[in-house]
Structure formats: structure tokens, C-alpha cells
C-alpha positions, 0 to 999 in steps of 0.5 A: 247626613252624618248617620248616612255616613256611617253606613258607608261599606267599612270594607274596600271593595273588591276587585273584579278578578279576585271575584272571578278568581274565587267563584269561578277558577277556584270551584275547578281548580283552575290555574290562572295559567290553565283558565288563560290557556282555555280563555285564549288569552296571554297569561299575564292579561289574566294574572294582571286582572286577577291581581287587580292591575287590569278592568274586564274589558268587553273582549275578556267579558266576552270569551269569560261568558263563552267559556262559562255559560255565562252572560258577559254582561255579568262581569261587565256588571263587575267591572262597573260596580267596582269603579262605581265603588271606587 
């Protein structure tokens, strides 16, 4: 049982907002403001997500999926995995 505890990840989980910023916004050189405008959501809402103060909900997942032409489930799964790890 002790060995199982040693295998636990030593790093804290990465919030899905950070993942979205690094994997989706950064390669396109999108600022948070530009991304929020493209997603048609308030800048503060997206900034809270990127800063880890907000969760990816169905609406945000849908908007992200539509904008990046990816299934919204990917974004919901990021949030679910983060919640599970926390």
C-alpha cells in the first residue's frame, strides 16, 4: 500500500483553463480578450477560467468546441479530470 502512495503524481494538477491557454490560445497568439471576443463571452469570465477561478461548464465547452472545431467533450473531460484529481 505504501508503494501505491509513492506512485501518486508529485505535481499538482493543471487547471483546464491553463491547458486551454497553452494548447489553444498561445499557438494562435490569441490574448484572453481576443479569445473572449471570438467566443462571445465576457472577458472576465474567460480570464477567471484561465486563472483557475472558474470551471468549464457546458456553455463554455460548446463555445470552445465550436470555435476550435473540436468536440466539446474534450473540454468537459479536461474539467472532469481536473476535478477528479483535486
